[in-house]
C-alpha positions, 0 to 999 in steps of 0.5 A: 332675255330679262324682263325690264325693272319698273319702279316707282315712288311709295305713296303713303297709302303703300306705307299703310298697307306694307304697315297694316299688319304690324299697326293693326295690332295696336288698337288705335294710333295712341298706341303705335311707338312714338318713335315710328311715327316722327313726321317732323324728323321726316321734313327736318331730314329733307328740309334745309337750315331754318333760315334767320331774320335779322332786322330789317330784312324783307318780311312780305306783306302781313297776311290778311288772313292766317289758316292753320290746317290739321285734324280734329274731332266733331259731333254727329248725333250718337243715338243715330248709330252706324256700327261700329263706324260712329260714334268712333269708339277713339272719339273723346268725350262729347265728340264721335266723329274724326276730321280734317280740317282748316281753323282762322288763327289770325293774331295768334301768337305763334304759341297759340297757333301750333296749340290748335292741333287736334282743333278744326272745325266743320266746315272751315271758316267763311271769308270774303274778299273785295273785288279789286283789293288785294288779298293776303292769305297764310296758310300754316301745316301743323301735320295731323296728330291723331295720324303723324303717320301721314305726313300729308301736305296740304294746300288752299285751292279756290275752287271756280277761281277765275284770274288765278295765277299757276302758283297760288292756284292751290292744286299741287300738280301745277303749283306747290303744296305746304309740307308739315311745320311750313307756310306759304303764303298766297295773293289774291286780286279778285276781279269777279263777285259771286260766291266760291269755295274752297278745299285742300286739293292734296290727296283730294278725295280723302281730304274734301271728304274728311273736311278740308272744305269752305266758303270764300265770296267776293264783294262786288265793287257795287258795295257802299254803306248801306247797301249791299249786292250779291253782283255788279247788279242793282238787282242783287241788293240784299239785306241780310245773307246766309250760307248753306255749306252742304256736304256729306259723312260716310262713317266709315271713311272717317272710322278708317283714318282714325283707325289707320284702315282704307276705306274702297271709295267705290262703297261711297254710301254717306249717312249723314247730310250736313248743312253748315257742318250740322244736322237737324235739329242742330242746324238750329242751335246758335252760333259758336262764340269766337275765338278764346283769346287766351287758348285760341280755342273755338268758344262752343255755342251756348249749352253746346260743348259737343258743336264747339268745332261745328260753330256756324248756325244755319237758323235763318231769321229775318224781319218781314220784308227783308230781302235774304240772300242764301248763299247756297255751295255743295262740296261734297260728292252728290247732288242735292236739291233744297227746297224753300216751303211756302216762298219763292226764291229768284235765282240770281247768280250760279257758280260766282256767274251772274245770270245774265245774257251777253246782250244784258238780258235778264237770265234769273228765274223763281224757282222754290227749289235749287238744285246743286250738283257737287263742285257747284254753288247758286246765290238765290234771294227771296224776300221775307213774306208778311208777319202773320203772327200771332206767335213771336215769329213765323216759321217756314222749312228749307230743306232737302227733296230728297226725304231720304237725306232728312234722318240722320245715319237712316234712323227714324225721325227728321234729320240732316239737310233741313233748318228753318227761316223765322220771320220777325214783324218789321223791325224786331232784328237788328241789321246784320253784321256778318252772314249767318247771324 
């Protein structure tokens, strides 16, 4: 009697384990023989011959947004050392931490799109849709330059998004994933206003933590020139809006991916707590300068080349009396609680749903602290208090009430998920054109 043999396909993680002894001899992936790391050849061997498009052939709708997926480097404070994992000894100056991520490459020529490998941002770009209007998004998988041995596909999954056709959901087991050097065009017609999030759903435990996460929100049909609302309800009108995206960094996992190692996820213990991809006091630094049209690369915030790939400021600047919408999103793995000291907020939405009962009753509530579990969003509106002076602005702190998450790498001093709300005299600031400006 023979014991039946059970066979299964080898995953990329199995290959890492099998090759760990060999690859571990090399001092990092840059020393691995390039002939052994050819994901393009892997894709080509299984792919059909490329289709040559001719004039008059249907091209499909032009995308409203073109996103690229690859890897890159970001900066976390060097003086908050977590040896041997942070700062990563393979990081090019001035960066410290390896990531996977997305970039907005809309309008860039193909050669510039290809040049954005190793230039992904944290978090992924925020973008918006309009309720009832068609939206087309193209995703290009550039592959991982630092880890070409990982021939991972990618997807773009709208977390919590309702009315999505399965093929466009981005969950790879029920839809499709995008292999290296391939594109996929997603189509949406949103029907529900609110704050959502998106992430790669391929190898999601790893890809989400490594940085393939961002915010997407749907503007309500109620919006009109001069009037902005969080939902189709006049009570949710606001003057200025700010995204507060929360996640965390476990340095060992990021170091393992850059050094061809495998982390033990049951040991998960983050050391850095991020707000819009930065930690305090870097959360107060200005936004990046957009995209360089000649290179396609991101332009760093003034005087901060180390924050080039973390372009979103968390600084909240408002005039007294402004109605301010805070879109909180938590796409880390741990529940967070954010407090706005001295100012009451009104929770008007949770998980992209207006807080109203079936009979129309108002379920919104006043609070100073917003608690958000992993994978949740919350919409809170506050009225900026009267300016007191005598300085140019009054300052209020917005911070994680878990004080253990207000340090960097566990070191002394303030850090982590904290920023400032600065209230100016009425008429000081121009109207806001985009969130977080």
